[in-house]
C-alpha angles and dihedrals in degrees: 000000000000092000093050098040093106094056105032130045113254091226093056093048092048091051094048094045093040093237124139117243091227090053092051094049091046089054092045094053095043112108117246117262121248089251092054091050090050090051091053092052092044092049089056090053092047092050090050092052091046091052092047090054089050090242094305103113123088126194098287093056094042090048089055093046092052091053097044102037102030104023090235112152115196141133120282090229090060090053090050091049093051091047091052091049090051093046094245126144138163126251114284127224123244127197111284126200129183125185122200126192116228125207105215094198098053128102113255131208119233122255106261094172106050091196092302097132096181134114131177093209143019123279096019098102127022127181123204139189145150131241136175130241118204119222134168087253094054137274126326120199124219123200118192139186114204127195107227094207098058102013087237119152099234097175136019141159137184129208140153091245139058098225122135091259088074096062093038089056090052091048092048091054091051092048093047095047099041106026094205121200098204118359133160114227109204124192142143122273096266115151092249092060093046093049123117093238093055093046091050092051091051091051092049092051097042092246117151111221119216128181135193127220124286119276096001114123092189090066089067099023097142093056090047089051091054092054091047088055091049089049093049099043102037120003097050091049101049143040122212124217096193142020090247091056092050093048092052092048093050091046091052091046095051103036100025101040119005101048101036104030118011112106123222124204091212092064099043097278092295129130119251093251094049091046091054091047090054089051091051092050093049091048093050 
């Protein structure tokens, strides 16, 4: 009734809803409770966090952000209730499919991971994969190298082709930025990862290649999860007219959002950069 008071007579609404006019005006003039005032202030905070995440965060991430950035301790169900009331929701996941070509005659590395995607420190286990990004000018391909310990994207490259140079460029970025002493590089058995050029670069850098079985997404599940996140948070929400536009958007997503700010439930609702900083402080 309050929301429609400007367009419909109060008397008519009271009669239709079987509410007394005196009861409506008594309710309207009653001061808001302390709880209601808190909800209004919290909703403003929640909306600000939701905007900052570009509409990506759902209630678990916002709950963690309220506690870490604002020192606000409250139940996750209350956050979810306030988000529903404000019409806010996180990004949803669509079905995601990746196809990799296998060269049956190539030499393949053994599986050094065996689906145990766990590391007790940075730069000990990396996972890598390739995905495609549709644009009006044709497909772009994105190769990534992900650190299992912190979920940080330590290397990535984009090109209009799927040649071995693409994954070597992503590996080179990871090697240059991280300078690992002994790291396992796990991927699927795509022809790029079984190529001579890639194997030679791994040998030169002291990287130990590892590969899962053919056609089994679980053998590289963490890389698949990264691409599902990219799909949910960026690719499903935008269309790109040119390759340059897509490259800039992916750069901003990786370096401006995912690595420094995006929280992950698997690492205590911290971002990859903050998780690594905590590791460095504890090791000092």
